[in-house]
N, C-alpha and C positions, 0 to 999 in steps of 0.2 A: 631691682635690688642689686647692689654691687656684687660682682661675681665672687669676691673673696668672702662676703657675708653669706652668700648662698651655699658656700662650701662648708660652713660650720656644721659639725655633727652633734654638738651638745649645747644645751642652754647655758652651761657654764662658760663655754668658749665665747658665746655671744655676750655674756655679761662682762667678761674681762675686756673684750674688744670694745664694747660700748663705753666702759670707763676710760679706756685709753684714748679713744677718738674724741670724747668729750673734753678731756684735758688738752687735746690738740686743736680744739675749736672746730670740730666737724660734727655738728648736731645731725646732719643728714645721714651720716653713716651710723650714728648712735641709734637713730630711729629705725634704720634698716636692721640693725643688730637686735633691737628690741622686738621687732616684728618676727624675725627669724627665730628668736627664742620662743615666742608664743607658738609659732608653727611647730617647732620641735617638741614642745611640751604637750601640745594637743595630739600630735602623732603618737607620742609615747603612751597616751591614755588609750588609744586604739579605737577611734571613732569608726563607725561602719559606713558613714556617708559624708559627703562634702559639707552639707549643712550642719551635721553633728560636729565636724571638725571646726567649723566657724563658730559654733556655740561654745565649744571648749576653749578656743582662742579668746573669746570674749570673757569667759570665766577667768582665765589666766591674766587677761588685761585688767580685769576688775581687781584681782589680787595685787596687781601692780599699783593700782589706785590706793588700795588699803595700805600697802607698804609705804607709799609716798606720804600718805596722811599720818601713819603711825611712826614713821622713821625706822621701821624694821620689817622684816619679812612677816607677812600676815596671811593666813589662809582664809578663804571665804567659806568658813565652816558651815554656815546656814545654807549657802548655795550648794555645796557638795552634799549636804544631807538631802536637799531637794532633788538633786540628780539621782541619788541612790533610791529615793522613794518614787519619783515620777519619771525618771529617764531624763536624758539631756534636753530634748525638745520641750518636755513638760516643765522642766525647771526653768528654762528660759521664758516660757509662756508666763509662768507665775512671777518671775522677776520683772517682766515688763508690766504686768498688771498691778504691781505694788506702787506705792507712792514714789514719784520720781526723785532721784538723787542728783540734783543739779550740780552739787559740788563734785560728785564722782565724774560726771561728764566733763566738767571743767578740767579736772586733773587728766583725764584721757586726752583732751585737746592739748594740754601742756606737754604731755608725753609723746604727742604726735600719733596717737592711737585712736582718734575719734571714730574711725571706721570699725572699731572693735566693741562699740557699745551694743548691748543686747538688742536695743531698738533697731540698729542697723541690720543685724542678722535677721530679725523678724521681717523687716521691710524687703530684704533681698529674697526671702523665701516665704511669701505670704501663704502659699498653699499648705504649709506645714503647721500653721498656727490658726487659732480662732479669729474670726472676723473682728471681734472686740480687741484682741491683742494687737492685731495689725493696725486698727484705727488708733489705738492708744499710742503705739510706737510712732506712727506717722505724725500724729499731733504733737508728741513730745519732741520729735526731731525738728519739726517746723518751729516750735517754740524756741528750742535751743539755737537754731540758725538765725532767728530774729532777735536774739538777745545781743546787746552790745559787748 
């Protein structure tokens, strides 16, 4: 990540920088700013472990997908309800076991955030999730990677 992006302290700084560098034709810096924004938002939530932080970053990335699709800021209300009910890891487990959202993954790829899919987090930390969720995540990732 570019040093100047790593020095941002708020998601708002990242958003302003992202907009400015996109106007100047620097999508690489825009993606770095997007990722830093996810990192800062997840830190603010207060995860107790690195996998929880990665799960939260995935939730915020998903909200980015919703915002792109809806043309305005959109909260992942259902996902946040699941987090309150089942915890961060439990909510991601349930999200992976739902029907796949191929369009959502496509938008993550377009935003340069494909590593922030819930399935990616599950595959990175299989010890925290059920065997079924890990198998589902791996199969879905393989399917996405084989799509044109």
